[in-house]
C-alpha positions as CSV (number, residue, x, y, z in Angstrom):
1,A,49.8,-36.2,-73.7
2,D,50.1,-39.4,-75.8
3,L,46.9,-40.7,-74.3
4,I,45.1,-37.4,-75.1
5,D,46.3,-37.8,-78.8
6,V,44.9,-41.3,-78.9
7,L,41.6,-40.2,-77.4
8,E,41.3,-37.3,-79.8
9,T,42.0,-39.6,-82.8
10,R,39.3,-41.9,-81.6
11,A,36.8,-39.0,-81.2
12,E,37.6,-37.8,-84.7
13,M,37.2,-41.2,-86.2
14,G,33.9,-41.8,-84.4
15,L,35.3,-44.7,-82.5
16,G,33.1,-44.6,-79.4
17,D,30.9,-42.0,-77.7
18,E,32.4,-38.7,-78.6
19,T,31.0,-36.9,-75.5
20,K,32.5,-39.5,-73.1
21,I,35.8,-39.4,-74.9
22,R,36.0,-35.6,-74.7
23,L,35.0,-35.6,-71.0
24,E,37.9,-38.1,-70.4
25,I,40.3,-35.8,-72.2
26,G,39.0,-32.9,-70.1
27,R,39.5,-35.0,-66.9
28,I,43.1,-35.8,-67.9
29,R,43.9,-32.2,-68.5
30,E,42.3,-31.1,-65.3
31,M,43.4,-33.8,-62.9
32,E,46.6,-35.3,-64.2
33,L,48.2,-32.4,-66.2
34,E,46.7,-29.6,-64.1
35,D,46.0,-27.8,-67.3
36,V,43.0,-25.8,-66.1
37,E,42.7,-23.7,-69.3
38,G,43.0,-26.7,-71.5
39,A,40.3,-28.6,-69.4
40,I,38.0,-25.6,-69.6
41,A,38.4,-25.5,-73.4
42,I,37.5,-29.2,-73.7
43,Y,34.4,-28.9,-71.4
44,E,33.2,-25.8,-73.3
45,D,33.7,-27.8,-76.6
46,V,31.4,-30.5,-75.2
47,L,28.8,-27.9,-74.4
48,S,29.1,-26.5,-77.9
49,F,27.2,-29.5,-79.3
50,D,25.3,-30.4,-76.1
51,D,24.7,-27.3,-73.9
52,T,22.9,-29.3,-71.2
53,Q,25.7,-31.9,-70.6
54,R,25.7,-32.0,-66.8
55,D,29.2,-33.5,-66.3
56,A,30.8,-30.7,-68.3
57,L,28.7,-28.0,-66.6
58,D,29.6,-29.4,-63.1
59,R,33.3,-29.4,-63.9
60,L,33.2,-25.9,-65.3
61,V,31.5,-24.7,-62.1
62,L,34.6,-25.9,-60.2
63,L,37.1,-24.6,-62.6
64,Y,35.6,-21.2,-63.1
65,G,35.2,-20.9,-59.4
66,K,38.9,-21.9,-58.8
67,T,40.0,-19.2,-61.3
68,D,37.6,-16.5,-60.0
69,N,36.1,-16.2,-63.5
70,F,32.8,-15.0,-62.1
71,E,31.4,-13.9,-65.5
72,R,31.8,-17.4,-67.0
73,L,30.7,-19.0,-63.7
74,T,27.5,-17.0,-63.8
75,E,26.8,-18.2,-67.3
76,V,27.4,-21.8,-66.3
77,Y,25.0,-21.5,-63.4
78,E,22.4,-20.0,-65.7
79,R,22.8,-23.0,-68.0
80,L,22.4,-25.4,-65.0
81,L,19.3,-23.5,-63.9
82,D,17.8,-24.2,-67.3
83,T,18.6,-27.9,-67.1
84,V,17.4,-28.9,-63.6
85,E,14.0,-30.3,-63.1
86,S,13.4,-30.3,-59.3
87,D,12.4,-27.2,-57.3
88,D,15.1,-27.8,-54.8
89,E,17.7,-27.5,-57.4
90,R,16.1,-24.5,-59.0
91,I,16.2,-22.7,-55.6
92,Q,19.8,-23.8,-55.1
93,Y,21.0,-22.4,-58.4
94,C,18.9,-19.2,-58.0
95,E,20.6,-18.6,-54.7
96,Y,24.1,-19.2,-56.2
97,L,23.3,-16.8,-59.0
98,A,21.8,-14.2,-56.6
99,L,25.0,-14.3,-54.5
100,L,27.2,-13.9,-57.6
101,Q,25.2,-11.0,-58.9
102,R,25.3,-9.4,-55.5
103,Q,28.8,-10.0,-54.4
104,A,30.8,-10.5,-57.6
105,H,29.0,-8.2,-60.1
106,S,27.4,-5.7,-57.6
107,N,24.2,-6.0,-59.6
108,L,21.6,-5.8,-56.9
109,D,18.7,-5.6,-59.3
110,A,19.7,-8.9,-60.9
111,A,20.2,-10.5,-57.5
112,A,16.7,-9.4,-56.4
113,D,15.3,-11.0,-59.5
114,Y,16.8,-14.4,-58.6
115,Y,15.6,-14.0,-55.0
116,H,12.1,-13.4,-56.3
117,R,12.3,-16.5,-58.4
118,M,13.1,-18.4,-55.2
119,L,10.0,-17.0,-53.6
120,N,7.9,-17.9,-56.5
121,I,8.9,-21.5,-55.8
122,E,9.0,-21.3,-52.0
123,P,7.1,-18.2,-50.6
124,A,8.5,-18.7,-47.1
125,H,12.2,-19.0,-48.1
126,M,13.8,-17.0,-45.3
127,T,17.2,-16.5,-47.0
128,A,15.4,-14.9,-50.0
129,L,13.1,-12.7,-47.8
130,E,16.0,-11.5,-45.6
131,A,18.2,-10.8,-48.6
132,L,15.5,-8.8,-50.4
133,E,15.0,-6.8,-47.2
134,E,18.7,-6.0,-47.2
135,I,18.8,-5.1,-50.9
136,Y,15.7,-2.9,-50.9
137,T,16.9,-1.1,-47.7
138,E,20.3,-0.5,-49.2
139,Q,18.8,0.8,-52.4
140,E,16.1,2.8,-50.5
141,Q,13.3,1.1,-52.5
142,W,10.7,1.5,-49.9
143,E,7.6,0.4,-51.8
144,E,9.4,-2.7,-52.9
145,L,10.5,-3.3,-49.3
146,L,6.9,-3.0,-48.1
147,D,5.8,-5.5,-50.7
148,I,8.3,-7.9,-49.3
149,Y,7.1,-7.3,-45.8
150,R,3.5,-8.0,-47.0
151,K,4.6,-11.3,-48.5
152,W,6.6,-12.1,-45.4
153,L,3.7,-11.4,-43.1
154,D,1.5,-13.9,-45.0
155,Q,4.1,-16.6,-44.2
156,V,4.4,-15.9,-40.4
157,I,0.8,-15.6,-39.4
158,D,1.5,-18.2,-36.6
159,N,4.7,-16.6,-35.5
160,E,3.5,-13.7,-33.4
161,A,6.9,-12.2,-32.5
162,V,8.1,-12.0,-36.2
163,W,4.6,-10.8,-37.3
164,I,4.8,-7.9,-34.7
165,T,8.3,-7.0,-35.8
166,L,7.3,-6.8,-39.5
167,K,4.3,-4.7,-38.7
168,E,6.4,-2.3,-36.7
169,K,9.0,-2.1,-39.5
170,S,6.2,-1.4,-42.0
171,S,4.9,1.4,-39.9
172,K,8.3,3.0,-39.5
173,I,8.9,3.0,-43.3
174,Y,5.5,4.6,-44.0
175,R,6.2,7.2,-41.4
176,G,9.9,7.9,-41.8
177,N,10.7,7.1,-45.4
178,L,7.4,7.7,-47.3
179,D,5.9,10.4,-45.2
180,D,2.6,8.5,-45.1
181,P,1.2,8.7,-41.6
182,D,-2.1,7.3,-42.5
183,N,-0.7,3.9,-43.5
184,A,1.8,4.1,-40.6
185,I,-1.2,4.4,-38.3
186,Y,-3.1,1.6,-40.1
187,A,-0.2,-0.8,-39.6
188,L,-0.1,-0.1,-35.9
189,I,-3.9,-0.4,-35.6
190,E,-3.7,-3.9,-37.2
191,L,-0.9,-4.8,-34.8
192,L,-3.0,-3.7,-31.8
193,E,-6.0,-5.6,-33.0
194,R,-3.9,-8.7,-32.7
195,V,-1.9,-7.7,-29.6
196,P,-4.0,-5.0,-27.8
197,S,-1.5,-4.6,-24.9
198,N,1.6,-4.0,-27.1
199,R,3.1,-0.9,-25.4
200,S,5.6,0.0,-28.2
201,A,2.8,0.1,-30.7
202,M,0.6,2.3,-28.5
203,D,3.5,4.7,-27.9
204,S,4.2,5.0,-31.7
205,L,0.5,5.3,-32.4
206,Q,0.1,8.1,-29.8
207,S,3.1,9.9,-31.4
208,L,1.5,9.6,-34.9
209,Y,-1.9,10.9,-33.7
210,E,-0.2,13.9,-32.0
211,E,1.8,14.6,-35.1
212,T,-1.4,14.6,-37.2
213,E,-3.4,16.4,-34.4
214,Q,-5.9,13.6,-34.0
215,W,-6.6,14.5,-30.4
216,E,-9.7,12.3,-29.9
217,S,-7.5,9.3,-31.0
218,V,-4.7,10.5,-28.7
219,Q,-7.0,10.5,-25.7
220,E,-8.3,7.0,-26.6
221,I,-4.8,5.6,-26.8
222,L,-3.9,7.2,-23.5
223,E,-7.0,5.5,-22.0
224,K,-5.8,2.2,-23.3
225,K,-2.3,2.7,-22.0
226,A,-3.7,3.5,-18.6
227,N,-5.9,0.5,-18.6
228,Y,-3.0,-1.8,-19.5
229,S,-0.4,-0.2,-17.2
230,A,0.5,-2.4,-14.2
231,D,2.4,0.5,-12.5
232,A,0.2,2.6,-10.3
233,D,2.3,5.8,-10.6
234,E,2.5,5.4,-14.4
235,R,-1.3,4.9,-14.6
236,I,-1.9,8.1,-12.7
237,S,0.5,10.0,-15.0
238,L,-1.3,8.7,-18.1
239,L,-4.7,9.6,-16.7
240,C,-3.4,13.2,-16.0
241,E,-2.0,13.4,-19.5
242,R,-5.3,12.2,-21.0
243,A,-7.3,14.7,-18.9
244,G,-5.0,17.5,-20.1
245,I,-5.6,16.5,-23.8
246,V,-9.4,16.2,-23.2
247,F,-9.5,19.7,-21.5
248,E,-7.1,21.6,-23.7
249,K,-7.5,20.1,-27.1
250,L,-11.1,18.7,-27.0
251,S,-12.6,21.4,-24.8
252,D,-14.4,18.8,-22.8
253,P,-14.1,19.7,-19.1
254,D,-16.7,17.2,-17.9
255,T,-14.7,14.2,-19.2
256,S,-11.5,15.9,-18.0
257,I,-12.9,16.1,-14.4
258,E,-14.1,12.4,-14.6
259,V,-10.6,11.3,-15.7
260,L,-8.9,13.3,-13.0
261,N,-11.1,11.9,-10.3
262,Q,-10.0,8.4,-11.6
263,A,-6.4,9.5,-11.1
264,L,-7.1,10.8,-7.6
265,E,-8.7,7.5,-6.6
266,G,-5.2,6.1,-6.9
267,D,-3.5,9.0,-5.2
268,S,-5.8,11.5,-3.5
269,G,-3.0,14.0,-3.0
270,N,-1.4,13.8,-6.5
271,D,-0.5,17.4,-7.1
272,R,-0.5,17.2,-10.9
273,A,-4.1,15.9,-10.9
274,L,-5.2,18.4,-8.3
275,T,-3.5,21.3,-10.2
276,L,-5.2,20.4,-13.4
277,L,-8.5,19.9,-11.7
278,E,-8.2,23.4,-10.2
279,Q,-7.6,24.8,-13.7
280,V,-10.7,23.0,-15.1
281,Y,-13.0,24.3,-12.3
282,A,-11.5,27.8,-12.7
283,S,-12.3,27.8,-16.4
284,R,-15.9,27.2,-15.5
285,S,-15.9,29.7,-12.7
286,E,-16.8,27.0,-10.2
287,W,-15.0,28.8,-7.3
288,E,-16.3,26.7,-4.5
289,N,-14.8,23.6,-6.2
290,V,-11.6,25.5,-6.8
291,I,-11.3,26.3,-3.1
292,E,-12.1,22.7,-2.2
293,V,-9.3,21.5,-4.5
294,L,-6.9,24.1,-3.2
295,H,-7.5,22.9,0.3
296,R,-6.7,19.4,-0.8
297,R,-3.5,20.6,-2.3
298,D,-2.6,22.5,0.9
299,L,-3.2,19.3,2.9
300,H,-0.9,17.2,0.7
301,A,1.7,19.9,0.0
302,G,5.1,18.3,0.1
303,T,7.2,21.3,0.9
304,D,6.8,24.6,2.8
305,A,7.3,26.5,-0.4
306,T,4.5,24.6,-2.2
307,K,2.2,25.0,0.9
308,A,2.8,28.8,0.9
309,G,2.1,29.0,-2.8
310,V,-1.2,27.1,-2.4
311,Q,-2.3,29.3,0.5
312,A,-1.5,32.4,-1.4
313,R,-3.7,31.1,-4.3
314,I,-6.5,30.4,-1.8
315,A,-6.3,33.9,-0.5
316,Q,-6.3,35.3,-4.1
317,V,-9.5,33.3,-5.0
318,Y,-11.3,34.6,-1.9
319,Q,-10.3,38.1,-2.6
320,N,-11.0,38.2,-6.4
321,E,-13.9,35.7,-6.8
């Protein structure tokens, strides 16, 4: 305390650098006397005539943090942000301020502003991008979230896995949160232009086309899925599904027959394909072809009950047609 009196007297009389003297007084109160409030008052006094004094700002960061005075800590970080000259330091203090706004003040809008300032300096800053994704998702700010994804996509052109994930997320937001199937579809089309074999994207795109009753596009996606399928049974199933869409929704029996014949090349006795082929021929009153298909079904019938049903159908066709 006596030393502090001496130093204060020297400062009042102008005997030496006043800032250095007051910083020393603050150090003594903080380190030797453990007078946190007294030290804070001294450092704040230094800033009253030099609000950029770095030593005082740095000590206040520690003291306000130690006392959980987040309001004052935020103010000090804002002062530090105004004083630094390097981009690395600006990013550092913006991140500190964003965390304070988010965790201590529950001010997500202010936190988002600081994360955006980080991106203005370093567009690929992952912490900022991920934090903004979390904030906008929590606040259900879907347009803002999509804007973040667009910025993020620009930074990960060479990272295919992340790029795909962001495109998928964008499509889901358009579809599920904004009720915008057109843009949801467009996002998946862009994905498939880059990765044509992506099955998840094809499945989602098929669902969107069905939802919007774009049947020509549905059958095109089914064709692509069949072409990329490495599983023979799945390929046949996809071809049958495509043939059904072409026949029932597009009223194109010729193409339906062509597709079903492709399926039967892989499994000549596939009952699903043969049953649909029978229906197509029957719709055109091509009874000879119907009978030929029914005989193939009879030949490949897996159970006695199925065989009996097919034979009854053959008899019915001969009787009525």
